[in-house]
DRENPA-3360 file (N, C-alpha, C; in nm, 2 decimals, always signed):
BEGIN
1 = MIRPHLLL = +0.08/-0.12/+0.00/+0.00/+0.00/+0.00/+0.09/+0.12/+0.00 ~ +0.05/+0.22/-0.09/+0.13/+0.35/-0.09/+0.09/+0.44/+0.02 ~ +0.18/+0.49/+0.09/+0.15/+0.58/+0.20/+0.12/+0.72/+0.14 ~ +0.02/+0.79/+0.19/-0.02/+0.92/+0.14/+0.09/+1.02/+0.15 ~ +0.18/+1.02/+0.25/+0.28/+1.12/+0.26/+0.39/+1.10/+0.15 ~ +0.40/+0.98/+0.09/+0.50/+0.95/-0.01/+0.44/+0.98/-0.15 ~ +0.31/+0.98/-0.16/+0.24/+1.00/-0.29/+0.25/+1.14/-0.34 ~ +0.23/+1.24/-0.25/+0.24/+1.38/-0.28/+0.37/+1.41/-0.35;
9 = PAVLLFLT = +0.49/+1.38/-0.29/+0.61/+1.41/-0.36/+0.63/+1.35/-0.50 ~ +0.58/+1.22/-0.51/+0.58/+1.15/-0.64/+0.50/+1.22/-0.74 ~ +0.38/+1.27/-0.71/+0.29/+1.34/-0.80/+0.35/+1.47/-0.84 ~ +0.41/+1.55/-0.74/+0.48/+1.67/-0.77/+0.59/+1.66/-0.87 ~ +0.67/+1.55/-0.85/+0.78/+1.52/-0.93/+0.74/+1.49/-1.07 ~ +0.63/+1.41/-1.08/+0.57/+1.38/-1.22/+0.53/+1.51/-1.29 ~ +0.45/+1.59/-1.22/+0.40/+1.72/-1.28/+0.51/+1.81/-1.32 ~ +0.62/+1.82/-1.24/+0.73/+1.90/-1.28/+0.80/+1.85/-1.40;
17 = ACQGGALP = +0.81/+1.72/-1.42/+0.87/+1.67/-1.54/+0.78/+1.70/-1.66 ~ +0.65/+1.71/-1.65/+0.56/+1.74/-1.76/+0.56/+1.88/-1.80 ~ +0.61/+1.97/-1.72/+0.60/+2.11/-1.75/+0.67/+2.16/-1.88 ~ +0.77/+2.09/-1.92/+0.85/+2.14/-2.03/+0.78/+2.15/-2.16 ~ +0.68/+2.07/-2.19/+0.60/+2.07/-2.31/+0.69/+2.03/-2.43 ~ +0.68/+2.10/-2.54/+0.76/+2.07/-2.66/+0.90/+2.11/-2.63 ~ +0.99/+2.03/-2.70/+1.13/+2.06/-2.69/+1.16/+2.20/-2.76 ~ +1.26/+2.27/-2.71/+1.29/+2.40/-2.77/+1.35/+2.37/-2.91;
25 = RPGGTLFE = +1.32/+2.46/-3.00/+1.38/+2.45/-3.14/+1.53/+2.48/-3.14 ~ +1.60/+2.41/-3.22/+1.75/+2.43/-3.23/+1.78/+2.57/-3.27 ~ +1.88/+2.63/-3.21/+1.92/+2.77/-3.25/+1.85/+2.88/-3.17 ~ +1.74/+2.85/-3.11/+1.67/+2.95/-3.03/+1.62/+3.07/-3.11 ~ +1.61/+3.19/-3.05/+1.57/+3.31/-3.11/+1.67/+3.42/-3.09 ~ +1.65/+3.53/-3.17/+1.75/+3.63/-3.17/+1.69/+3.77/-3.12 ~ +1.58/+3.76/-3.05/+1.51/+3.89/-3.01/+1.61/+3.98/-2.93 ~ +1.68/+3.93/-2.83/+1.76/+4.02/-2.75/+1.88/+4.07/-2.83;
33 = QLSGGQFT = +1.94/+3.98/-2.91/+2.06/+4.02/-2.99/+2.03/+4.13/-3.10 ~ +1.91/+4.11/-3.16/+1.87/+4.21/-3.27/+1.84/+4.34/-3.21 ~ +1.77/+4.35/-3.10/+1.74/+4.48/-3.04/+1.87/+4.55/-3.00 ~ +1.90/+4.67/-3.05/+2.02/+4.74/-3.02/+2.12/+4.72/-3.13 ~ +2.09/+4.63/-3.23/+2.18/+4.60/-3.34/+2.18/+4.71/-3.45 ~ +2.23/+4.69/-3.56/+2.25/+4.79/-3.67/+2.20/+4.73/-3.80 ~ +2.12/+4.81/-3.88/+2.08/+4.77/-4.01/+2.14/+4.88/-4.10 ~ +2.22/+4.84/-4.20/+2.28/+4.94/-4.29/+2.24/+4.91/-4.43;
41 = LHRDISIA = +2.16/+5.00/-4.49/+2.11/+4.99/-4.62/+2.22/+5.05/-4.71 ~ +2.28/+4.97/-4.81/+2.39/+5.02/-4.89/+2.35/+5.10/-5.01 ~ +2.23/+5.10/-5.05/+2.18/+5.18/-5.16/+2.03/+5.22/-5.14 ~ +1.99/+5.32/-5.21/+1.85/+5.37/-5.20/+1.77/+5.25/-5.26 ~ +1.65/+5.24/-5.20/+1.55/+5.14/-5.24/+1.43/+5.21/-5.29 ~ +1.38/+5.18/-5.40/+1.26/+5.24/-5.45/+1.14/+5.14/-5.44 ~ +1.03/+5.20/-5.39/+0.91/+5.12/-5.38/+0.81/+5.18/-5.48 ~ +0.75/+5.09/-5.56/+0.66/+5.12/-5.66/+0.53/+5.19/-5.61;
49 = PGRVRVIF = +0.47/+5.27/-5.70/+0.34/+5.33/-5.66/+0.24/+5.22/-5.62 ~ +0.16/+5.25/-5.52/+0.06/+5.15/-5.48/+0.11/+5.04/-5.39 ~ +0.23/+5.04/-5.35/+0.29/+4.93/-5.27/+0.35/+5.00/-5.14 ~ +0.37/+4.91/-5.04/+0.43/+4.96/-4.92/+0.56/+4.88/-4.88 ~ +0.60/+4.78/-4.96/+0.71/+4.70/-4.92/+0.79/+4.66/-5.04 ~ +0.92/+4.63/-5.01/+1.00/+4.55/-5.11/+1.06/+4.43/-5.03 ~ +1.06/+4.32/-5.10/+1.10/+4.19/-5.04/+1.24/+4.15/-5.09 ~ +1.32/+4.11/-4.99/+1.46/+4.06/-5.02/+1.46/+3.91/-5.00;
57 = QEGAASYG = +1.50/+3.84/-5.10/+1.51/+3.69/-5.09/+1.62/+3.64/-5.17 ~ +1.71/+3.56/-5.11/+1.83/+3.51/-5.18/+1.91/+3.62/-5.25 ~ +1.92/+3.74/-5.18/+2.00/+3.85/-5.23/+1.94/+3.93/-5.34 ~ +1.81/+3.91/-5.37/+1.75/+3.98/-5.48/+1.63/+4.06/-5.42 ~ +1.60/+4.18/-5.48/+1.49/+4.26/-5.43/+1.37/+4.25/-5.53 ~ +1.25/+4.23/-5.48/+1.13/+4.22/-5.57/+1.01/+4.25/-5.49 ~ +0.89/+4.24/-5.55/+0.77/+4.26/-5.48/+0.69/+4.13/-5.45 ~ +0.75/+4.02/-5.48/+0.70/+3.89/-5.45/+0.81/+3.80/-5.40;
65 = ASEYKPRC = +0.77/+3.69/-5.33/+0.87/+3.60/-5.28/+0.82/+3.46/-5.28 ~ +0.91/+3.36/-5.27/+0.88/+3.22/-5.26/+0.85/+3.20/-5.11 ~ +0.75/+3.12/-5.08/+0.71/+3.09/-4.95/+0.80/+2.98/-4.89 ~ +0.88/+2.92/-4.97/+0.97/+2.81/-4.92/+1.10/+2.85/-4.87 ~ +1.14/+2.98/-4.87/+1.27/+3.03/-4.83/+1.25/+3.15/-4.74 ~ +1.35/+3.17/-4.65/+1.35/+3.29/-4.57/+1.35/+3.42/-4.65 ~ +1.30/+3.53/-4.59/+1.30/+3.66/-4.66/+1.30/+3.77/-4.56 ~ +1.33/+3.89/-4.61/+1.33/+4.01/-4.53/+1.25/+4.11/-4.61;
73 = ELEVRDIL = +1.17/+4.20/-4.54/+1.09/+4.30/-4.61/+1.12/+4.43/-4.55 ~ +1.14/+4.54/-4.63/+1.14/+4.67/-4.58/+1.01/+4.73/-4.61 ~ +0.94/+4.79/-4.51/+0.81/+4.84/-4.53/+0.79/+4.99/-4.48 ~ +0.73/+5.07/-4.57/+0.70/+5.21/-4.53/+0.56/+5.21/-4.48 ~ +0.52/+5.33/-4.42/+0.39/+5.34/-4.35/+0.28/+5.36/-4.44 ~ +0.29/+5.44/-4.55/+0.18/+5.48/-4.63/+0.19/+5.43/-4.77 ~ +0.07/+5.39/-4.83/+0.06/+5.36/-4.97/+0.04/+5.49/-5.04 ~ +0.13/+5.52/-5.14/+0.12/+5.64/-5.22/+0.10/+5.60/-5.37;
81 = ETPQTIPA = +0.05/+5.69/-5.44/+0.04/+5.67/-5.59/+0.16/+5.72/-5.66 ~ +0.26/+5.76/-5.59/+0.39/+5.79/-5.65/+0.50/+5.70/-5.59 ~ +0.61/+5.69/-5.66/+0.72/+5.60/-5.61/+0.77/+5.66/-5.48 ~ +0.81/+5.57/-5.39/+0.88/+5.61/-5.26/+1.02/+5.56/-5.25 ~ +1.11/+5.64/-5.19/+1.25/+5.59/-5.18/+1.28/+5.58/-5.04 ~ +1.35/+5.47/-5.00/+1.41/+5.45/-4.87/+1.55/+5.48/-4.89 ~ +1.61/+5.58/-4.83/+1.74/+5.62/-4.85/+1.84/+5.53/-4.79 ~ +1.96/+5.51/-4.85/+2.07/+5.44/-4.80/+2.11/+5.50/-4.67;
89 = GSYRIGEV = +2.16/+5.42/-4.58/+2.21/+5.48/-4.45/+2.21/+5.37/-4.34 ~ +2.25/+5.42/-4.22/+2.25/+5.33/-4.11/+2.13/+5.35/-4.02 ~ +2.07/+5.24/-3.97/+1.95/+5.25/-3.88/+1.98/+5.17/-3.76 ~ +1.95/+5.22/-3.64/+1.96/+5.14/-3.52/+1.83/+5.06/-3.51 ~ +1.84/+4.94/-3.46/+1.73/+4.85/-3.44/+1.68/+4.88/-3.30 ~ +1.55/+4.92/-3.29/+1.49/+4.95/-3.16/+1.42/+4.82/-3.11 ~ +1.29/+4.83/-3.09/+1.21/+4.72/-3.04/+1.20/+4.61/-3.14 ~ +1.20/+4.49/-3.10/+1.19/+4.37/-3.19/+1.07/+4.29/-3.13;
97 = IGMQRYVN = +0.97/+4.27/-3.22/+0.86/+4.19/-3.17/+0.85/+4.07/-3.27 ~ +0.79/+3.96/-3.22/+0.77/+3.84/-3.30/+0.63/+3.84/-3.35 ~ +0.62/+3.80/-3.47/+0.49/+3.78/-3.54/+0.48/+3.64/-3.60 ~ +0.36/+3.60/-3.61/+0.34/+3.47/-3.67/+0.24/+3.49/-3.79 ~ +0.29/+3.45/-3.91/+0.20/+3.46/-4.02/+0.15/+3.33/-4.05 ~ +0.03/+3.32/-4.10/-0.05/+3.20/-4.12/-0.10/+3.19/-4.26 ~ -0.10/+3.08/-4.32/-0.16/+3.06/-4.45/-0.23/+2.92/-4.45 ~ -0.35/+2.92/-4.50/-0.42/+2.79/-4.51/-0.40/+2.74/-4.65;
105 = RPSGRIML = -0.32/+2.64/-4.67/-0.29/+2.59/-4.81/-0.40/+2.49/-4.84 ~ -0.44/+2.49/-4.97/-0.54/+2.38/-5.01/-0.48/+2.24/-4.99 ~ -0.56/+2.15/-4.94/-0.51/+2.02/-4.91/-0.47/+1.95/-5.05 ~ -0.37/+1.87/-5.04/-0.32/+1.80/-5.16/-0.42/+1.69/-5.20 ~ -0.47/+1.70/-5.32/-0.56/+1.60/-5.38/-0.50/+1.54/-5.50 ~ -0.52/+1.41/-5.51/-0.47/+1.34/-5.62/-0.59/+1.26/-5.68 ~ -0.61/+1.27/-5.81/-0.71/+1.19/-5.87/-0.65/+1.08/-5.95 ~ -0.70/+0.96/-5.92/-0.65/+0.84/-5.99/-0.76/+0.77/-6.06;
113 = AAAGGPVR = -0.73/+0.72/-6.18/-0.83/+0.64/-6.25/-0.83/+0.50/-6.19 ~ -0.95/+0.45/-6.18/-0.97/+0.32/-6.12/-1.09/+0.25/-6.19 ~ -1.10/+0.13/-6.18/-1.22/+0.06/-6.23/-1.34/+0.11/-6.16 ~ -1.43/+0.16/-6.23/-1.56/+0.21/-6.17/-1.55/+0.36/-6.14 ~ -1.45/+0.43/-6.19/-1.45/+0.58/-6.17/-1.33/+0.63/-6.10 ~ -1.32/+0.76/-6.09/-1.20/+0.82/-6.03/-1.21/+0.80/-5.88 ~ -1.09/+0.79/-5.81/-1.08/+0.78/-5.67/-1.00/+0.90/-5.62 ~ -1.05/+0.96/-5.52/-0.98/+1.08/-5.47/-0.90/+1.04/-5.34;
121 = LVDDSSSE = -0.77/+1.07/-5.34/-0.69/+1.04/-5.23/-0.66/+1.18/-5.16 ~ -0.68/+1.19/-5.04/-0.66/+1.32/-4.97/-0.54/+1.31/-4.88 ~ -0.45/+1.41/-4.89/-0.33/+1.42/-4.80/-0.38/+1.44/-4.66 ~ -0.34/+1.36/-4.57/-0.39/+1.38/-4.43/-0.31/+1.47/-4.34 ~ -0.20/+1.53/-4.40/-0.12/+1.62/-4.32/-0.19/+1.76/-4.31 ~ -0.15/+1.84/-4.22/-0.21/+1.97/-4.19/-0.20/+2.06/-4.32 ~ -0.30/+2.14/-4.34/-0.30/+2.23/-4.45/-0.26/+2.37/-4.40 ~ -0.23/+2.38/-4.27/-0.19/+2.51/-4.21/-0.04/+2.52/-4.21;
129 = WYMYTYQM = +0.00/+2.64/-4.27/+0.14/+2.67/-4.27/+0.17/+2.80/-4.20 ~ +0.28/+2.80/-4.13/+0.32/+2.92/-4.05/+0.46/+2.97/-4.09 ~ +0.47/+3.10/-4.06/+0.61/+3.16/-4.08/+0.62/+3.25/-3.95 ~ +0.73/+3.23/-3.88/+0.77/+3.31/-3.76/+0.86/+3.42/-3.81 ~ +0.83/+3.54/-3.76/+0.91/+3.66/-3.81/+0.96/+3.74/-3.69 ~ +1.06/+3.82/-3.72/+1.11/+3.93/-3.63/+1.07/+4.06/-3.70 ~ +0.99/+4.14/-3.63/+0.96/+4.27/-3.69/+1.04/+4.37/-3.61 ~ +1.13/+4.44/-3.68/+1.23/+4.53/-3.62/+1.19/+4.68/-3.65;
137 = QLLSDQQA = +1.19/+4.75/-3.54/+1.17/+4.90/-3.55/+1.30/+4.96/-3.59 ~ +1.31/+5.03/-3.70/+1.43/+5.09/-3.74/+1.43/+5.24/-3.70 ~ +1.54/+5.29/-3.64/+1.55/+5.42/-3.59/+1.66/+5.50/-3.66 ~ +1.63/+5.62/-3.70/+1.74/+5.70/-3.77/+1.72/+5.85/-3.72 ~ +1.84/+5.91/-3.70/+1.84/+6.05/-3.67/+1.82/+6.14/-3.80 ~ +1.85/+6.08/-3.91/+1.83/+6.15/-4.04/+1.70/+6.13/-4.10 ~ +1.62/+6.03/-4.07/+1.50/+6.00/-4.13/+1.39/+5.99/-4.03 ~ +1.29/+6.08/-4.03/+1.18/+6.08/-3.93/+1.09/+5.95/-3.94;
145 = DAPTLTCG = +1.06/+5.92/-4.07/+0.97/+5.80/-4.09/+1.05/+5.68/-4.14 ~ +1.13/+5.63/-4.05/+1.22/+5.52/-4.09/+1.13/+5.40/-4.12 ~ +1.17/+5.31/-4.22/+1.09/+5.19/-4.25/+1.09/+5.09/-4.14 ~ +1.01/+4.99/-4.15/+1.02/+4.87/-4.06/+1.08/+4.76/-4.14 ~ +1.17/+4.68/-4.07/+1.23/+4.56/-4.13/+1.17/+4.44/-4.06 ~ +1.11/+4.35/-4.15/+1.06/+4.22/-4.10/+1.13/+4.11/-4.17 ~ +1.18/+4.02/-4.09/+1.25/+3.90/-4.15/+1.18/+3.78/-4.10 ~ +1.15/+3.68/-4.19/+1.08/+3.56/-4.15/+1.15/+3.44/-4.21;
153 = GAYNYPYF = +1.12/+3.33/-4.15/+1.17/+3.20/-4.20/+1.08/+3.15/-4.31 ~ +1.10/+3.04/-4.36/+1.01/+2.98/-4.46/+0.88/+2.94/-4.40 ~ +0.78/+2.94/-4.48/+0.65/+2.88/-4.44/+0.67/+2.73/-4.42 ~ +0.61/+2.68/-4.32/+0.62/+2.53/-4.30/+0.51/+2.49/-4.21 ~ +0.49/+2.35/-4.19/+0.40/+2.30/-4.10/+0.42/+2.35/-3.96 ~ +0.32/+2.36/-3.88/+0.34/+2.42/-3.75/+0.45/+2.37/-3.67 ~ +0.48/+2.24/-3.66/+0.58/+2.19/-3.58/+0.72/+2.23/-3.63 ~ +0.74/+2.24/-3.76/+0.87/+2.26/-3.83/+0.89/+2.41/-3.85;
161 = ARHPTLQE = +0.79/+2.50/-3.84/+0.82/+2.64/-3.86/+0.91/+2.70/-3.75 ~ +0.99/+2.79/-3.79/+1.09/+2.85/-3.70/+1.13/+2.99/-3.74 ~ +1.18/+3.07/-3.65/+1.24/+3.20/-3.69/+1.36/+3.18/-3.77 ~ +1.39/+3.28/-3.86/+1.51/+3.27/-3.94/+1.64/+3.29/-3.85 ~ +1.75/+3.23/-3.90/+1.87/+3.25/-3.83/+1.93/+3.38/-3.88 ~ +2.03/+3.43/-3.81/+2.10/+3.55/-3.85/+2.16/+3.53/-3.99 ~ +2.22/+3.42/-4.02/+2.28/+3.39/-4.15/+2.17/+3.39/-4.26 ~ +2.05/+3.33/-4.23/+1.95/+3.33/-4.33/+1.90/+3.47/-4.36;
169 = MREALGDY = +1.89/+3.56/-4.26/+1.85/+3.69/-4.28/+1.96/+3.77/-4.37 ~ +2.08/+3.74/-4.34/+2.19/+3.81/-4.42/+2.19/+3.76/-4.56 ~ +2.16/+3.63/-4.58/+2.16/+3.58/-4.72/+2.04/+3.63/-4.79 ~ +1.92/+3.65/-4.73/+1.81/+3.71/-4.79/+1.84/+3.86/-4.83 ~ +1.91/+3.93/-4.75/+1.94/+4.07/-4.78/+2.05/+4.09/-4.89 ~ +2.13/+3.99/-4.90/+2.24/+3.99/-5.00/+2.33/+4.11/-4.98 ~ +2.37/+4.18/-5.09/+2.45/+4.29/-5.08/+2.37/+4.43/-5.08 ~ +2.24/+4.42/-5.06/+2.16/+4.54/-5.04/+2.18/+4.60/-4.91;
177 = ATLTVD = +2.20/+4.51/-4.81/+2.21/+4.56/-4.67/+2.29/+4.47/-4.58 ~ +2.34/+4.53/-4.47/+2.41/+4.45/-4.37/+2.34/+4.46/-4.24 ~ +2.33/+4.34/-4.17/+2.26/+4.33/-4.04/+2.36/+4.28/-3.94 ~ +2.39/+4.37/-3.84/+2.48/+4.33/-3.74/+2.41/+4.33/-3.60 ~ +2.45/+4.25/-3.51/+2.40/+4.24/-3.38/+2.51/+4.27/-3.28 ~ +2.47/+4.31/-3.16/+2.56/+4.33/-3.05/+2.60/+4.20/-2.98;
% end
């Protein structure tokens, strides 16, 4: 028979062991290192009329991106009907917040011919994809309306989605900009 005074410590030990939940993702996050860091834009960036951001992926700047690779985005505050320019220069990184972007992808369907008509096979994996991002407040003494820098990892299934590494952010920016941390 288990004695009541021995049962309580065993239950507490068991509950303490369960507290951890999911294992931490390899590499952790960079929130503290990015805040106080430096973002240096090496050349002026033009944003087309009717748009608010330019996207950097694999060292190229564009208005669209692949969802399968990490990216960084420079975003201005207002949509204008004239081109906007983000001037080259150095920006301090102020507050860094995390954001989670979500997309509901259509489930994978395969149609196969079979005796008696088509058969539909449905992919049973999740159709929800996530991207974890760092949204960085850029501060400049020379520019009152500094842009916002958002860098995110690739979209992936919830368990596999993660924040981008510093190296992935640097590769996304290419030679357009340099990102340094303290």
